[in-house]
C-alpha positions as CSV (number, residue, x, y, z in Angstrom):
1,M,12.7,19.0,2.8
2,R,13.7,18.5,-0.8
3,R,13.9,14.7,-0.4
4,L,10.4,14.7,1.1
5,I,9.0,16.2,-2.1
6,F,10.9,14.1,-4.6
7,F,10.7,10.8,-2.8
8,C,7.6,9.4,-4.4
9,T,9.0,9.9,-7.9
10,L,12.4,8.3,-6.9
11,M,10.6,5.3,-5.6
12,A,8.7,4.8,-8.9
13,A,12.0,4.7,-10.8
14,C,13.4,1.9,-8.5
15,A,12.7,-1.5,-9.9
16,V,13.7,-3.5,-6.8
17,A,10.7,-5.3,-5.4
18,A,9.9,-4.7,-1.7
19,A,10.7,-7.5,0.7
20,P,7.6,-9.0,2.3
21,A,6.9,-8.4,5.9
22,G,7.6,-12.1,6.6
23,A,11.2,-11.7,5.4
24,Q,12.0,-9.6,8.5
25,Q,12.9,-11.1,11.8
26,A,9.5,-11.4,13.5
27,P,9.2,-9.4,16.7
28,E,7.1,-10.8,19.6
29,R,3.4,-10.0,19.3
30,P,2.5,-7.1,21.6
31,N,0.0,-7.8,24.4
32,L,-3.0,-5.7,23.3
33,G,-4.9,-5.9,26.5
34,R,-8.3,-7.1,27.5
35,G,-11.0,-7.0,24.8
36,A,-8.7,-6.4,21.8
37,D,-8.9,-8.8,19.0
38,P,-5.4,-10.5,18.4
39,D,-6.5,-11.4,14.9
40,D,-7.4,-7.9,13.7
41,W,-4.8,-5.7,12.0
42,E,-6.6,-2.6,13.2
43,A,-6.1,-3.6,16.8
44,Y,-2.4,-3.7,16.4
45,F,-2.3,-0.6,14.3
46,E,-4.2,1.4,16.9
47,Y,-1.9,0.1,19.6
48,G,1.1,1.1,17.5
49,E,-0.3,4.6,17.1
50,Q,-0.6,4.9,20.9
51,Q,3.0,3.8,21.4
52,F,4.6,5.7,18.5
53,E,6.1,8.7,20.3
54,R,7.1,7.3,23.7
55,F,7.7,3.6,23.0
56,P,8.7,3.3,19.3
57,A,10.0,-0.3,19.7
58,R,6.6,-1.4,20.8
59,A,5.0,0.5,18.0
60,Q,7.3,-1.1,15.5
61,A,6.3,-4.6,16.6
62,A,2.6,-3.7,16.5
63,F,2.8,-2.3,13.0
64,Y,4.8,-5.3,11.9
65,W,2.0,-7.6,13.0
66,A,-0.7,-5.4,11.6
67,A,1.0,-5.8,8.2
68,R,1.3,-9.6,8.6
69,L,-2.4,-10.0,9.5
70,D,-3.6,-8.0,6.5
71,P,-0.8,-7.3,3.9
72,T,-3.3,-5.5,1.6
73,R,-3.1,-2.5,3.9
74,A,-0.7,0.4,3.2
75,E,-1.0,2.0,6.7
76,P,1.1,-0.5,8.7
77,L,3.9,-0.5,6.1
78,F,4.2,3.2,6.1
79,A,4.0,3.3,9.9
80,Q,6.9,0.8,10.1
81,W,8.9,3.1,7.8
82,A,8.3,6.1,10.1
83,T,8.9,4.2,13.3
84,F,12.4,3.1,12.1
85,Y,13.4,6.7,12.2
86,S,11.5,7.5,15.4
87,R,13.7,4.8,17.0
88,D,16.9,6.3,15.7
89,W,16.8,10.1,15.6
90,G,20.3,10.4,14.4
91,T,19.5,8.4,11.3
92,W,16.5,10.5,10.7
93,L,18.6,13.7,10.8
94,S,21.1,12.1,8.5
95,Y,18.2,11.2,6.2
96,V,16.8,14.7,6.3
97,Y,20.2,16.3,5.6
98,E,20.8,13.7,2.8
99,E,24.1,12.4,4.1
100,P,25.3,10.1,1.3
101,R,26.4,7.2,3.5
102,T,23.0,7.0,5.1
103,F,21.4,5.9,1.9
104,E,24.0,3.2,1.4
105,R,23.2,1.4,4.7
106,A,21.4,-1.9,4.3
107,D,18.9,-1.2,7.1
108,V,18.0,2.2,5.6
109,I,17.6,0.6,2.1
110,A,15.3,-2.1,3.6
111,N,13.3,0.5,5.4
112,E,12.8,2.6,2.2
113,A,11.4,-0.6,0.6
114,L,8.6,-0.5,3.2
115,R,7.7,3.0,2.1
116,R,7.7,2.0,-1.5
117,A,5.5,-1.0,-0.8
118,S,3.0,1.1,1.1
119,Y,2.6,3.4,-1.9
120,Y,2.1,0.4,-4.1
121,R,-0.7,-0.7,-1.9
122,N,-2.2,2.8,-1.7
123,P,-0.5,5.8,-3.3
124,F,-2.6,8.1,-1.1
125,V,-1.9,6.4,2.2
126,H,-2.1,9.1,5.0
127,R,1.4,10.2,5.9
128,G,0.7,11.7,9.3
129,F,3.6,9.7,10.9
130,E,6.0,11.4,8.6
131,A,4.6,14.8,9.5
132,G,5.1,13.8,13.2
133,L,8.8,13.2,12.5
134,W,9.3,16.5,10.8
135,S,7.4,18.4,13.5
136,R,9.7,17.1,16.2
137,M,12.6,18.9,14.5
138,G,11.2,22.2,15.8
139,R,13.5,25.1,15.0
140,E,15.7,22.9,12.8
141,M,12.9,22.7,10.3
142,R,12.4,25.5,7.8
143,W,8.9,26.7,8.6
144,D,7.8,28.1,5.3
145,G,4.4,27.9,3.7
146,A,4.9,24.3,2.4
147,A,6.0,23.1,5.9
148,T,2.9,24.7,7.5
149,A,0.7,23.1,4.9
150,F,2.3,19.7,5.5
151,M,1.8,20.0,9.3
152,N,-1.9,20.8,8.6
153,Y,-2.1,17.7,6.5
154,G,-0.5,15.6,9.2
155,R,-3.0,16.9,11.8
156,G,-5.9,16.0,9.5
157,D,-6.8,19.6,8.6
158,F,-7.0,18.7,4.9
159,G,-8.8,21.8,3.8
160,Q,-6.2,24.1,5.3
161,A,-3.4,21.9,3.8
162,A,-4.9,22.0,0.3
163,A,-5.2,25.8,0.5
164,G,-1.6,26.1,1.7
165,F,-0.2,23.9,-0.9
166,G,-2.3,25.8,-3.5
167,R,-0.6,29.0,-2.5
168,V,2.8,27.4,-2.8
169,V,2.1,26.1,-6.3
170,R,0.6,29.5,-7.5
171,A,3.7,31.3,-6.2
172,N,5.8,29.4,-8.8
173,P,3.8,26.9,-10.8
174,V,6.8,25.3,-12.5
175,A,9.4,25.2,-9.8
176,N,6.8,24.1,-7.2
177,V,4.9,21.7,-9.4
178,R,5.5,18.7,-7.2
179,F,3.6,20.3,-4.4
180,R,0.6,19.4,-6.5
181,Q,1.1,15.9,-5.3
182,W,0.7,17.0,-1.7
183,R,-2.3,19.1,-2.6
184,A,-3.8,15.9,-4.2
185,L,-3.1,14.0,-1.0
186,S,-4.8,16.7,1.0
187,F,-7.9,16.6,-1.3
188,V,-8.0,12.8,-1.0
189,G,-8.0,13.2,2.8
190,A,-10.9,15.7,2.4
191,G,-12.8,13.3,0.2
192,Q,-12.5,15.7,-2.8
193,L,-11.4,13.1,-5.4
194,D,-12.3,15.3,-8.4
195,S,-9.9,18.0,-7.2
196,A,-7.2,15.5,-6.4
197,A,-7.4,14.1,-10.0
198,V,-7.1,17.6,-11.4
199,E,-4.0,18.2,-9.4
200,L,-2.3,15.0,-10.5
201,T,-3.3,15.7,-14.1
202,H,-1.7,19.2,-14.0
203,L,1.4,17.7,-12.3
204,L,1.8,15.1,-15.1
205,E,1.2,17.7,-17.9
206,T,3.9,20.0,-16.4
207,L,6.4,17.2,-16.0
208,R,5.9,16.1,-19.6
209,T,6.5,19.6,-20.7
210,Q,9.7,19.7,-18.7
211,D,10.8,16.4,-20.2
212,R,10.4,17.9,-23.7
213,A,12.2,21.0,-22.8
214,T,15.2,19.5,-21.0
215,L,17.7,17.4,-22.9
216,G,19.4,14.5,-21.2
217,Y,16.9,14.3,-18.2
218,Y,13.9,12.1,-17.8
219,E,11.7,11.6,-14.7
220,S,9.5,8.6,-14.4
221,K,5.9,9.4,-13.8
222,A,4.6,5.9,-13.3
223,M,3.6,6.4,-9.7
224,Y,1.6,9.5,-10.5
225,E,-0.2,7.7,-13.3
226,Y,-0.9,4.8,-11.1
227,G,-2.4,7.1,-8.5
228,L,-4.4,9.0,-11.1
229,G,-5.9,5.7,-12.2
230,M,-6.9,4.8,-8.7
231,L,-8.7,8.2,-8.5
232,H,-10.5,7.7,-11.7
233,E,-11.6,4.2,-10.6
234,A,-12.9,5.5,-7.3
235,R,-14.9,8.1,-9.3
236,G,-16.4,5.4,-11.6
237,R,-14.5,6.6,-14.6
238,H,-13.3,3.1,-15.6
239,A,-12.0,3.9,-19.1
240,E,-9.9,6.8,-17.8
241,A,-8.6,4.6,-15.1
242,R,-7.5,1.9,-17.5
243,R,-5.7,4.5,-19.7
244,A,-3.9,5.9,-16.7
245,W,-2.7,2.4,-15.6
246,E,-1.6,1.6,-19.2
247,R,0.4,4.9,-19.2
248,A,2.0,3.9,-15.9
249,L,3.2,0.7,-17.6
250,E,4.5,2.6,-20.6
251,E,6.5,4.7,-18.1
252,D,7.7,1.7,-16.1
253,L,7.1,-1.9,-17.0
254,S,8.0,-2.9,-13.5
255,M,5.0,-1.1,-12.0
256,Y,3.3,-4.3,-11.1
257,P,0.5,-2.7,-9.0
258,A,-0.7,-1.2,-12.3
259,R,-0.8,-4.7,-13.7
260,A,-3.0,-5.8,-10.8
261,A,-5.3,-2.9,-11.2
262,L,-5.7,-3.7,-14.9
263,A,-6.4,-7.3,-14.0
264,R,-9.2,-6.2,-11.6
265,A,-10.6,-4.0,-14.3
266,A,-10.6,-6.9,-16.7
267,L,-12.4,-9.1,-14.2
268,R,-15.1,-6.5,-13.9
269,E,-15.4,-6.5,-17.6
270,R,-15.5,-10.3,-17.6
271,N,-12.3,-10.5,-19.6
272,R,-10.9,-13.4,-17.6
273,T,-8.1,-14.2,-20.0
274,E,-6.7,-10.7,-19.8
275,A,-7.0,-10.7,-16.1
276,V,-5.0,-13.9,-15.8
277,E,-2.3,-12.6,-18.2
278,H,-1.9,-9.3,-16.2
279,M,-1.7,-11.2,-12.9
280,A,0.8,-13.7,-14.2
281,Q,3.1,-10.8,-15.1
282,A,2.5,-9.2,-11.7
283,V,3.6,-12.3,-9.8
284,E,6.6,-12.6,-12.1
285,L,7.6,-9.1,-11.2
286,A,6.8,-9.5,-7.5
287,P,7.3,-13.2,-6.6
288,N,7.5,-12.4,-2.9
289,D,4.3,-10.4,-2.7
290,A,1.6,-12.5,-1.2
291,V,-1.2,-10.1,-2.2
292,M,-0.2,-10.5,-5.9
293,H,-0.4,-14.3,-5.6
294,Y,-3.8,-14.0,-3.9
295,E,-5.1,-11.8,-6.7
296,H,-3.6,-14.2,-9.2
297,G,-5.6,-16.9,-7.5
298,N,-8.8,-14.9,-7.8
299,A,-8.2,-14.3,-11.5
300,L,-7.5,-18.0,-12.0
301,V,-10.7,-19.0,-10.2
302,A,-12.7,-16.7,-12.5
303,A,-11.1,-18.3,-15.5
304,N,-12.0,-21.8,-14.2
305,Q,-8.3,-22.8,-13.8
306,R,-8.8,-24.6,-10.5
307,D,-5.4,-26.3,-10.0
308,E,-3.5,-23.2,-10.9
309,A,-5.7,-21.2,-8.5
310,I,-5.0,-23.6,-5.7
311,A,-1.2,-23.2,-6.3
312,A,-1.5,-19.4,-6.3
313,F,-3.5,-19.3,-3.0
314,Q,-1.0,-21.8,-1.4
315,R,1.9,-19.6,-2.4
316,A,0.1,-16.6,-0.9
317,L,-0.2,-18.5,2.4
318,Q,3.4,-19.6,2.3
319,L,4.4,-16.0,2.2
320,E,1.8,-14.8,4.7
321,P,0.5,-17.7,6.8
322,H,-1.2,-15.3,9.4
323,W,-3.5,-13.7,6.7
324,A,-7.0,-15.1,7.0
325,E,-8.5,-14.2,3.6
326,P,-6.5,-16.7,1.4
327,Y,-7.6,-19.6,3.6
328,L,-11.2,-18.7,2.9
329,R,-10.7,-18.5,-0.8
330,L,-8.8,-21.7,-0.9
331,G,-11.4,-23.5,1.2
332,V,-14.1,-22.5,-1.2
333,V,-12.1,-23.9,-4.1
334,F,-11.6,-27.2,-2.4
335,D,-15.3,-27.2,-1.3
336,N,-16.5,-26.6,-4.9
337,A,-14.2,-29.3,-6.1
338,G,-15.7,-31.8,-3.7
339,Q,-12.5,-32.2,-1.7
340,T,-14.2,-32.3,1.6
341,A,-11.4,-33.1,4.0
342,K,-9.2,-30.4,2.5
343,A,-12.0,-27.9,2.6
344,I,-12.7,-28.6,6.2
345,A,-9.0,-28.2,7.2
346,I,-8.6,-25.0,5.3
347,Y,-11.9,-23.6,6.6
348,R,-10.8,-24.3,10.1
349,A,-7.5,-22.5,9.4
350,Y,-9.5,-19.5,8.3
351,L,-11.7,-19.6,11.4
352,D,-8.5,-19.7,13.6
353,R,-7.3,-16.5,12.0
354,A,-10.4,-14.5,11.1
355,P,-10.9,-11.2,12.9
356,R,-14.1,-10.8,14.9
357,R,-15.5,-8.1,12.6
358,H,-15.8,-10.8,10.0
359,A,-18.7,-12.2,12.1
360,P,-21.1,-12.9,9.3
361,T,-18.5,-14.8,7.3
362,I,-17.3,-16.7,10.4
363,Q,-20.8,-17.8,11.1
364,R,-21.4,-18.9,7.5
365,I,-18.1,-20.9,7.4
366,T,-18.8,-22.4,10.8
367,E,-22.1,-23.7,9.5
368,R,-20.5,-24.9,6.3
369,V,-17.9,-26.9,8.2
370,A,-20.6,-28.5,10.3
371,A,-22.6,-29.4,7.2
372,L,-19.5,-30.9,5.5
373,Q,-18.7,-33.0,8.6
374,A,-22.3,-34.2,8.6
375,G,-21.9,-35.3,5.0
376,G,-23.9,-32.3,3.6
């Protein structure tokens, strides 16, 4: 259970960039059945949820394709991490009991990169699949107050989970300080973002006090600061969000999601030069992350750097050719530049990949393609 609590911090200290989903050997796409949209990440994710316990190999394939269709989502990445252990219960037990050789295995290291990548996408991604793994241990699990709160969290009973983690923290505020992170996760699940921000703020304050009081030991807090910034941003407290992301980078210069967050903040503030600078550093830190190249392209478009934007979107598509959104953005760039043939080709590629729930955009682009073909 100790590894469960400390893992988020350990990931933040690791500077190795996560491998993109496309770097894995691609499993065959599952047959989703009649009526399901084969271009929609949610359809694959829901199928994976249904298969997770009884047919984890099918679930793994479904989560893989969900991540390929929309690499911005944290949920399929985290689900792949959990399904790896669901498929190999012996490895899960070795992981829980922290057997050293387990963490030296290449497949385990690659799987942990998926978890880290999911937190980079969304540090508050719901971790119900992990709760499911722990609950299957039955009597082997120590059923204390923290474990009960975690199970409540996994079932979606966020109010009970927050109350339970609160009791654990109050029992020993210093020794149990990291349970504030789990309380923050519970508050996010309950939609109580103010309370979640309070928990992370207290967590960071306590960890800084411990840093000052303990010689020879330092614990990176970059992931917590990054998450706190996301909470501030969601609450409309933009200045506080910016400061939190800046502190994340002070803690760990390799925390490239904080760079991307600062770039989005700069775009909102119409500081295009700053946005491009942040995204240029983000793609340098994460050259195999298609989402970072896509966001770099968006910043370059805003800065009127068309050729550089085209290159950024093309790189995103090289990394994730199944992802519809970069085709749309690239098509618009070609369209605005008067490169009609290229715009039509890229728009068609978008239409071939766009999920049905993008119906208004699909209709608009279909009409635009027709107009371009007619010389409009």
